[in-house]
C-alpha positions in Angstrom: 315.8 -119.2 37.4 316.9 -122.7 38.0 318.5 -123.9 40.9 320.8 -127.0 41.2 321.3 -129.6 44.3 324.6 -130.7 44.3 325.3 -134.1 46.4 328.6 -136.0 47.4 327.6 -139.4 49.0 329.8 -141.9 50.7 328.0 -144.8 51.0 328.4 -147.4 54.0 325.6 -149.6 53.6 324.8 -150.3 49.8 321.8 -152.3 50.5 320.1 -149.8 52.6 321.1 -147.1 50.3 319.1 -149.0 47.3 316.2 -148.7 49.4 316.9 -144.9 49.2 317.4 -144.7 45.4 314.2 -146.3 44.8 311.9 -143.8 46.9 313.9 -140.5 45.6 313.2 -140.3 41.8 309.4 -139.8 42.5 310.0 -137.3 45.3 312.4 -135.3 43.0 309.6 -135.5 40.0 306.9 -134.4 42.2 308.6 -131.0 42.4 309.3 -130.4 39.0 313.0 -131.7 39.6 315.3 -133.9 37.4 318.7 -135.5 37.5 321.3 -134.1 35.7 323.9 -136.4 37.0 323.5 -139.7 39.0 326.8 -141.2 39.9 328.8 -142.0 37.0 332.7 -141.5 36.6 334.5 -138.6 37.9 337.8 -137.2 37.4 339.6 -134.6 39.6 341.1 -131.7 37.8 342.4 -129.8 40.4 342.8 -130.5 44.6 342.3 -133.4 46.6 338.6 -133.8 46.1 337.4 -137.5 45.3 333.5 -137.7 46.1 332.5 -141.7 46.0 329.3 -140.7 44.2 328.1 -137.4 43.0 324.5 -136.4 42.3 323.2 -133.2 41.0 319.5 -132.3 40.6 317.8 -129.5 38.9 314.7 -127.6 39.8 312.9 -124.6 38.4 313.5 -122.5 41.4 315.6 -122.3 44.7 312.0 -122.6 46.2 311.2 -125.7 44.5 314.3 -127.5 45.5 313.6 -126.3 49.5 310.1 -127.6 49.0 311.6 -131.0 47.8 314.1 -131.3 50.4 311.7 -130.5 53.2 308.5 -132.5 51.8 307.1 -135.5 53.8 307.9 -137.9 50.9 311.6 -137.0 50.7 312.0 -136.9 54.5 311.1 -140.6 54.6 313.9 -141.0 52.0 316.2 -138.7 53.7 316.2 -140.5 56.7 317.0 -143.9 55.2 320.0 -142.2 53.4 321.5 -140.5 56.3 321.4 -144.2 57.9 323.2 -145.7 54.8 325.7 -142.8 53.5 327.4 -139.8 54.8 326.3 -136.7 52.6 327.4 -133.3 51.7 324.4 -131.3 49.9 323.9 -127.9 48.8 321.4 -125.7 46.8 322.9 -123.4 44.5 321.1 -120.8 42.2 321.8 -121.1 38.5 322.6 -118.1 36.2 
């Protein structure tokens, strides 16, 4: 069953964040993941939710998504992102 990683990002250091975005796609592909949403325009329908940047990734399973997040390659990228941005990230199992 598919799993989705939902990410809300507030970028504080755009230059450093560019380094993160250069590293990340390969780490996702190596775990059979793909981008569903990568930034783009958002529109709030209810509430006061207004993330600066939203990313949604799809993986074949919760295990694949978790394996990606804990992988050595993504850990390197994650450390860069954590310096460049404030992030909320969740894995959600699909239906």
